[in-house]
N, C-alpha and C positions, 0 to 999 in steps of 0.2 A: 810494481810494474806489471801491467797486464800481458797476457799471452795473445799474440796476434792471431793465432789459430782459433782460440776460443772467442775472440772478438768477431772473427769472420763467421764462426758457427752461429753465434747469437744473431748476427745480422741475417744470415741465410735462413734461419728458422723463423725470423720475423716477416719474411716476404709472404705476401698473399697474392692470389691470382689477380692479374691486371684485367679489368673489364674490357671486353672487345666490343666496340660499337658495331652494330650491323650496318652493312653498306648496301644492302638490297635484299628483297624478300626471296628472290630466286637467283641462282648463279647466272642464268642467261641475261639477267637485268644489268649485271656489271662485268660480265666476262669481256676481257680485252678493252675495258673502258679507257685505258691509257695507251692504246695502240692505234696507230694511223692505219687502220685496216682498209681493204679495198672498197668496202662500202662507204667508209668515211671519206676516202679520196674523191668519190663521186660528188660529194658536197662542196669540195674545195678546188678541184682541178677540172679543166675543160675536158669534154668527152673525147675529142680527137687526140688530145695529148695522152689521156689515160689509155686509150686503145693502143697507141704506139708503145707506151710504157709496159702494159700488160703483155703485149705480144713479144716484146724484147725479153722480158723476164721469163716468160713461159717457154720460150724457145732457147734460152741460154745465151742470147746475143748481148753484146755490149750496148748499154743504154746510149741512145743518141744524145750528144751534148746539147743539141738545139732544143730539146724538150726539158733539159735539166732546170732552166730558169723558171719555167711554168710550174714544174713539180715543186721547186724550192719555195716559190711564193705561196702555193697551197699548203705546204707543210708548215711554214712559219705562221700562216693565218690560223690553222688548226691548233698549233702548239700554243700560240699566244691567247687564243680563245679559251684555252684550258690552263692559263696562268703561267706559262713558260716565259722566262726572260732570257735564257741561254740555250745554246746547243753544244753538242760535243760529238766528235767521232769516237765511237765506242769500239775498241779493238782488243785483240788477244795476243799480247807479246809473249815471248818465250819464258816469261816468269811463271806461266801457268795460270795466271789470273786474267783480269781485264784492266784496261787503262783508259783514261779520258782526260781531255783538256777542254775546259768550258770557255766559250766565247759568247758575248752578249749579242742580241739581235739588233745591233745598231752600228752606225759609222758616223763620221763627221764629213760634211761636204766641204768644199773649198772655202766656204765662208765661216766654217767652224760651227755650223748648225747641225745638231744631232738629228739623224734620220734612221728610221727603222729599215733594216736591210738584212736579207739572207738570200744570196745569189746561187745560181746553179753551180758556179765554181766552188763556192764554200760547201755546198752539199756534196759535190762530186769528189773533192780532194782537199786534204789538208797536209800540213808539213810539221808533224811533231818531231821533237828532238830524238833521233834514232840512236845517238851515241850512248845514252844513259840506260838503254834497255839491253838485255843479253843479246849478243849477235854472233858469238863464236868466231870473231875475227873477220867477219864480212866487212865491218866498218871500223875505221880507225876512230879513236876518241875525238880527234880534231876534225873528222868528217861526219858531221852531225845530221846531214840531210836524210830524211826518210819520209815516205808518203803513206797516208791512210786514204783509202779510196772506198767509196760507197758500195755496199753489197745490197742491191735492191731486192734480192731474193729473200732477205730477212727484214721484216717490217720495222720501221722506226717506232720508238715508244717514249713515254715520259717517265722520268723519275723526279718527283718533286717539281722544281721549276726549270728542269733541264730536258730538252729534246735530245734523245740518244739515237745516234745513227750508226747501226752496225757497219763496220768497215773492215777491209783487209789492211795489212800493214807490211809494206815492202821497202827495201833499201833503195837508195838513189840509183843503184846499178841494177835494180830489178829483182834481186833475190828476196824470197819470202822471209820476213822476220817475225812471223806469227804462226798460229795453228790454223786459222781460218782459211788462208790462201791455199795451202796444200790440201785441206779438207775439201774445199770446193773443187779443186783440180781432180781429186780422187773420185768424187761423186760423178763428175763429168766423164771420167775415164770408165768408171764402172757402168754408167748408163749406156755408153756407146757399145761396150763389149757385151753386156747382157742383152741389149736390144738385138744385136746381130744373132746371138744364139736363140733368142725367142722367135726369130723369123723361121726357124725350123718347124715351129709348132703353131704359130699364129702370126699371119702377115699383118694383122691389125695392131700389133704392138709397135708403137712409135716412141715410147719413152719408158724407161725403168728408173726408179729412184730407190735409194736406200732409206729405210726407216730406222729410227732409233727410239727405244723406250728405256730411259735410264731409271734406276732405282737408287736413290740417294740415302745412304746411311749416315748417321751422325750421332754424337753424344751431346748431351746438355749438362752443364755444370753451373751451380749458382755463382753469380759474378763475385760475391764476397769471398768465396773459397778460391775462385780463380785468381783473384788479386793477391791472395795469400800464398799462391804457388808460383814463384818466379819462373819455374820450368814450364808450366802451362802457358804463362803469358808470353814467353820468349821463344818457345820451341813447339808448342802445341801438344806436347805429351809430357807425362810424368817421367822424369829421369831416374826417380827412385820412389820407393813405396812398397811396403810389405803387403801381400795379398790379404784381402778381407777374409775373415773366417767364413762368411757367406758371400758368395758372388753370384755366378750364374748356374751353379751346380744343380740346383733344384729345378731349373728350367721353368721357373714360375713367372719370369718377366716377359718371355716371348708371347706376343699376342695377348698380353694381360690387359687389365683395365688401365686406361691412360690416366695418370695423375691429373687432378683438376688444374693445377698450375701449368702443367705441360700442355694440356688440352687447350687452355686459353692461348698459349703461344702458338699452337698449331693452327687454331682458327684464324688468328691474326695473320700468320704466315700465308695460309691458303688464300685469304682474302686479297692480300697484296699480290700474290702470284697470279691469281685469276684475273685481277685488274690488269696485270701486265700481259695477259693472253697466254699464260702458261697453264695448260690444262691438267693441273694436279688433281688426282682422283683418290689416291690411296694414302693412308697414314696408319701406322701401328707401332707398338712396342717391338723392339728387336731383342736379340738373345741376351745381351749383357745388360746389367742394370743401368738405367739412365741412357740407354741407346735406343734410337728410334729410326724410322724410315719414312720417306715420302716418295711417291712416284706419280708421273703423269701418264696420259695415254700416248700412244706412238705418234711421232711427227717425222717429217723429213729430217735427215740426219744433221744437216747444217742448222736448221732452225732449232732442233732439239738441243743441239750443243750450245747454241746461244742461250736458250732458255735455262739450261742447267747452270751455266756460269752466272746468269742473272739471278737465279733462285738462291745460289750460294751467297751472293751479295745481300739479297733480301733477308735471308735467314739471319745473318750476322746483325743486321740493323734491327730486325724485329726482336731478336733474342735480348738485346740490350734494353729494349723497352720493358721487357718482362723480367729484368734483373737476372737473366741467364747469359751464358756465353756458349756459343756453338763450337764444338771441337770436331774439326774435319780431318784431323790427323788420322792416318790409317791405324795407329795403335797407341792411343793416348794412355791406356792402362795395360800393364803387363798381366798375363794370366787369364784374361777374358777376351771375348771376341773383339776383333778390330772391325773397322768400317770399310766397306767397299762401295763401288759404284757399278752395279751390275748393268751392263750395256746389252739390251735385247735388240738384236740386229736382224733385219729381214729385207726382202726385195719385193717391190710392188710394181706392177705394170700399169700403164694408163688404162688398160681394159679391166682393171679391178682384180687381177689375179695375184695372189701372194705366191711367189715362185718357190717358197720354202714350205708351202702347205700341200699335203697330199690332195690330189684332185678327185673329181667325181667321175672321171672317165679314163680309159687307158692312156689316151694321149696326154692328158694333164698329168697323169702319174709318171709317164716317161719324162716329161718336162721337169717334174719335181725331183725325180732321181738324178736327172742331168745336173741340175743346179746344186743339189745336195752333195753329190760326189765331187763336183768342181770346187765347192767350198772346202771339203775335206782335203782335196789335193793342195789347195792354197795354204791351208793351215799346216799341212804336213811339210811342205817345202819351206815355209817361212815361219816355223814354230819358234825359232830363235829370235827373229825380228819381232814377232808379236809379243814375246816376253820382254824384249827391250822396250817396246812401246808402252809397257805398263810399269817398268822398273823405275824405282826412285829410292832416295835415302829414306823416305817415310814408308813407302809400301814394302820395303825390305823387311820391316819388323812384322808385317802382317802375313805375308805369303807363307803358307805351310803351317800356320798356327791357329788353333781354336776355330776350326771349321772354315778357315779361309783356304782357297785353292793352293795347291803346291806350286813351287817354282819350276814346274815342268809342264809345258803346254801339251795337253792331250784333249781328245774330243769324246764326250759321252753321247751315245746315240740311244741307248735303251735297247731292251731285248727285241722288240718287234722290228724296229728299223734295222738293227744289226742282222737279224735273221733274213730280212729281205735282201740286204746287200750280199750276205753269204750265199744265198740261193742264186742271185744273179752272177756272182763270181764263178760258180761251178756250172751254170747253165750254158748250153750251146745257143747259138743265135736262133736256131729253129725252135728250141724250147722256150726262149724268152720272147721272141717276136713272132706272132702268128698272124698272117694276113689271109683272110678267106677270099672266096671268089668275088665277093662284093667289095673287095679292097678295104674292108674294115679291119683295123688293127686291134689285136688283143695282146695283153701281156700274159704269158704262160706261167708266170711265177705267182703262186698262191699268195694271198693276203694284200697285195699292193692296192687293188681297188677298194679294199675294206679298211685301209688305214684310217684311224680316227685322229683328230687334231691333238687330243691329249693322250698320246700313245706312249709316253715315256714317263718313268719315275724320275725323281730328282736325285742328283748326286752332288752333294755339297763339296766334295773333294775334286770335282772336275772344273778346270778353269774355263772350258769352252764346251758348253753343253747344248745339245739339241733338245728343245722343249716343245715339240709338236708342230710349230709353224714358224719358228725362228731359232736363232742361235743366241745363247746367253753367254757373253764374254764376262765371266765373273771375277777375273783377276784385276780389273781396273781399280785403282785406289780412289778412296772417297774424296780426296783433296785435288785429284788430277783434273786436267782439261781432257775430257774423254775424246776430243778431236784427235789427240795423238794416237790413240789406239784405233779409232775408226778410220783414219786416213791410211794407216798401215794395212788394215783388213780390207778396205775398199780397193786399194791399189793391188794387193796380192790376188784378190779374187778377180779383178779386172784382167790382170795379165794371164791368169789361169784360163779364163773364158776365151781370151784371144788364142791361146795355145790350143784349146779344145776345138775351136772352130776351124783352125788351120788343119788339124788332124782329120776331122770329119770331112771337110771339103776335099782333102786329098783322096780319101777313100771313095767319095762320091764321083770324083773325076775319073777314077779307075772303073766306074760302072757299078759300084756297090749301091744298093737301094738305101735311101736316106735312113730308114729306121734301123737297118742292120749296121750301117756305118756308125750311127749314134751308139748302138749297143756295143759294138766292138771297142770303141774308145772308152765308153763308160766302164766296161768290164776290165779293161786294162788299168784304168785309174783305180778301180776298187782294189785291185791287187797291189798297185804301187803305193797307195796311201794307207794300207792296212795298219801300219805301225802307229799311226796317230790315234787310232781308235782304242779306247780303254774305258771299260765300264766299272772297274773295281775301285778299291780303296787307294786314292792317290797319296795318302799319308804313309803307306806301308814302306818299309825298307825293301821289301821284295819288288815293289813297283819301281823304285829308284834304280835298282839293279837291272830290272827288265827294260826300263826306258833307255838306259845306256846301251843295252844289247841291241835295242831297236834302232839306235842311231839318233834318238831325240836329243835335243839340247838340254843338258842337265846342269849347266853352270848356275851357281847361286851367288857368285860374287858380282854385285850390281855394277861396279865400274867396268868389269870385264864383259858383262852382258851388253853394255852399250856398244861394244865392238861390232855387234851384229848389224848395226846400221851401215857399216862400211865393208861388209862382205861383198866380193865382186858380183855375186848373183843378185844381191839386194840393190846395189847401185844400178845394175843393169835393169832390174825390174822397175825401179822408180823412174829411170830415164825412159824406158819403153812406154810407160803409162803417162809420162809427162807430169808426174806428181811432185817430185823433188829432184833437183840437180845434184850432182856430186858435191859441188861447193856448199849447197844448202845442207846436205847430209853431214858433211864435215863440221859445219858450223853448229848444227844441233848437237852433235856429240860433244863438241867443246863446251857448249852451254850445259849439257847434262853433267859432264864431269865437274865443271866448276861449281854448279849448284850443289852437287853431292858433297863436295869438299866443304863448301861454306856451311851447309846445314849441320854436318858433323862437327865442324869447328865451333859453331855457335853452341851446340849441345855440350861439347866438351868444356867450353869456357863457363857456361851456366852451371854445369855440374861442379866445377871447381869452386865457383862462388858459393853454391849452396852448402857444400860440405864444410867449407872453411868458416862461413858466416852463420850457418844455421845448425847443421848436424853436430859438428865437433863441440861448439860451445854448449849445446844442450847436454851432450854426453859428458863433458867435463864438469858441468855444474852438478849433474847427478852423481858422478864419481866422487866429487868433493863432498857432497852430502853424505854419501856412504862412508867415506873416510872419517868424516867428523863423527858419524855415528859409532864407528869402530872405536875411536879414541874415547868417546863418552862411555861406551860400554865397559872399556877396560878400567875406567876410573871407578865404576860402580860395582862390577862383579869380580869374582876371583879369576885367577888365570885358568883354572879348569873349566869354569862356567863360560868364560870368554871364548875359549876355543870352539865350543859348540854354538854359542850364540852368533858368532861372527862368521861362521863357515859360509853361509849363503852370501853375505856381503862381500866376503873375500872373492868368491866365485864371480860375482857380477863385476867387481872392481877389475879383476884380471881380464874378464871378457871385454869390458870397455877399453881397457888399455891395449889389448890385442887388436881389436877392430879399429881403434883410432890410429894406432901405429900403421896398420895396413892401409888405411885410407890416406894418411899423409904420404906414405911411400907411393901409393897409387897416383895421387895427384901430381907428384913430382915426375913420375914415369909418364903419365898422360901428357903433361906439359912438354916434356922433352920430345915425346913422339910427335906432338903437334908441331913443334918448331922444326923438326926434321922433315915432316911432311910438307910444310910450307916452303922448304928450300928445294923441293923437287923441280926439275927443269921444265915440266909441261903439266897441263891440267890432268891428263890421263894418269900420269905417274903420281901426282898429288892425290887424286881420288883413290887410287889403289892403296897408297900409303895410309890415308885416313881409314879406309876400310880394314886394312890388315893390322895396323899398329895402334890406332887410337880407339876404335870401337871395342876391341877386346879388353883394353884396360878400363874403359868405362863400365863394362859389364862386371869386371872384378870389383871395382869400387862400389858398385850398386849392391853386390852381395853383402858387403860389410855394412853398408848404410842400412839396408833392410834388416839385417840382424840387430843392429843397434836400436832400430825403431821398436823392436819387441822387448828390449831390455830397459831402455831409458824410461823414467817416470813419465807417464802420459801428460801430466801437467806441464812438463818442461819442453815437450816436443812442439816446435813452432810451426811445422808444416802440416796442413790438413791431410788426414790419412785416407786410404782408399775407402774405408767403411763410411767416411763422411762425404767424400767427393761423389761417390756413386749412389748414395742412398738418401741424401738430404734433398727434399723436394721444395 
């Protein structure tokens, strides 16, 4: 009987790079080929209709229903000209992924004759079943009605023979059942608040939008080995496995030469992404073996988030063509780097100014400091919420481990920016704001006009780092919908900017000159939010103690971290900005707790299956072989000789028996803990029970399994090992 592991290894070694057919000589020849761009709309939609559509989209107004039919006809014609037969509303339920229901471009008339059709109503709105998606109690199972509605700010695109229409997803009663709806609300709130503050500096600013540049980390594993690891197939991570003697410790994988087979996958992936209008530009090896990264240029946060979800889907499809599987779990392998999704966030005005980039004149630098400090204030006040926005059962394994940011939200600014804020903190208004006889303003703090874009070093232990002209939210997990983190950040900053304007206006109403009023509030904020600034080692025990003294949120229990969504100040903030209602917040917490429990439950059941059906049989077979050897030796050698010859066998036999007994006891204990957790009266209590009672037993079982892996004969071990999973190309 063959060993499934070795069969998988032989199959993996046999794979050769899949040829990638070129689809164009230059990227510009095929970029956004599968997207109904504005230029293509001009070929299929009447000019007066397009003018109204573009005006509504650009101004953030609701699309007039009377133009929807004309837009739908043009869309269908373009899609069918490119081979489409179906359309779907493409939305983002609270599962964290995307969903779609395909309908054909036809109907039957009253005479039963088939007619091509795609109406404005079909474009504008559909009614998918809302009861089968997570809703946190907003909808009863027997109340299935939910609506998906067209988001015209994100262009439609083709996948194969299907026209995909980005949409929001809401309940019959109006509550958001997705990530896109509150993300759009948050960007609108942030635009309004930032625009008002920009008026202090430039009356020409009419619009501010948030930009997002995501960096997607991922692992690749050969599909043959993937199928030989039930834990990878069912949970996305290895629930057991001893560390490879060589992993990332030589740091020779990071930015190393990309293996030929991986490069073929990357080229294919980039081609499909570029055809879908996703401006991917960067690819490289990451720190851990078989870990990689891709990143696009910055886009509007709503479109960027759509593109990130789309690219994750494309990655999975392309990987299978190349006999790979993509692992987006935040920690698929213990002991090496996990994968994140670094979210680079910035604010841009319609006048072309990056509000988080130092300017070329004193006024622009005062504006820069204004927005920088308000972001610091928002992160300080809502550091617990931001941690909740990135917390999950999967990201829990990554945070604080192997160069991932710790589970304490702090901000890294770098030496130069920190020195500027420190000088402003201790400066008087006269020292900071100097206005000469010509009414020209100067900043009396040294260095501000000379700040360069790349003025900070990198701090890999910082979850929220300023990197010269943007903030990098590094704590977001690789499998996550980054809209969850972005909507929380947008909303928090929007509220903070509203508060800032209120305080500045009050001082100006009392006769304070605008520049001095701005400085007074900024200086107060620099002092108020100083606790969130930390440029040191976020892994150190000293920082954990210091963070607690500073009053930062130091909770590490993920089910308890979710409570931060329901804090009174958080509920009020989301209500004030119009991003999420209290009912929507409660529903999201219910979904998060339920998802947490289910993920740990699945892992626990898979672990029980693996140890009973794979690990223990292999260990017992080896133990039997050793026992048979002991008996055979006794028949050949004398008693004195046997004592020496069998000493090593006796040791291994006892080790196997000890570990096997501990594993069996652990499985019983784990199963009992799982049953007790399932009987908890609510989702929060259940999630806490899974965290506190099931996960620790799983860790205990893993220790014994990993020890057995180093004892049992290699030829008997059926599960591919770390040295194989991470190094076979």
